Phi, psi and omega in degrees: 000146180231133180251135175236142182231131170255098187284154174221173182285334180238313180241152176225148177257152179214154170222138173245123186233161170286133187298317185285317186263343186066018179290127178296133179253319180212144182203162176169173172232120187224166174299147180302323179297322179289323177293322176300314177300317181297316181297324181295335181261322191245359182303328181292347177292337182264148172269330181221148176229132174245131179238126177294132184254144178286136178245151177267131177244019176079007181255154176297145178232163182257186181304324182301319180294317179293322176296324177294319177299320177298318179299317178302315179297317179297314181299314181299316182294317179298319179296318179299326181280311188270344178216068188297341179272354181276130179278128178251129178239129174271126186239125180277151181301324179301319178297322178296314180300313182293322182294313186272330186239350182057033183208120181291345180264007180299146178251172181308315180298328177292319179293317177302313180299319179298320179292317178298314181297328180283316189258334180220058184300136177078000182276146179284165172058038179056029178072016181281330184072205180229173178300319180287331182222075185296138177265183181308319185257025180300131179090356180284144172212184193317298185287331177293323175302317180296318178296319180295321179299320177295316183296315180294319177303313180295319178300317179294320178296316181297321182277355181074025180270000000 
């Protein structure tokens, strides 16, 4: 299993996937405090964890960016404490863009489309399905897509794809 986290200053999104198939097993967007609680209990379910890392682009940033950096540190530290055999990788957004779209200028919709085309080609509604008939991406929304992109990148690296 591989866990991916898209951290935020208040809320963070996560996806837990099967390593071989990249099939989502668990996902959500929760308060950082709730993710911390979840990690203390469930971090050991993953063999690998990828956390999107904040990058500097030479522009001034605000408190939200620094709070996100603190969250990344907390998540990494908790995993090291509660699941010491789990490998944690910090993944920059540029690496996600290049991996899924082969273009450093790719935007979130481009990455989402690349994931849909890879895992549910030709399916309507971005492969989400319906409540009665959930699809591969059922329950996904903006930040969960970002977490999944990180998770799939790490899964591909681990598998040598």
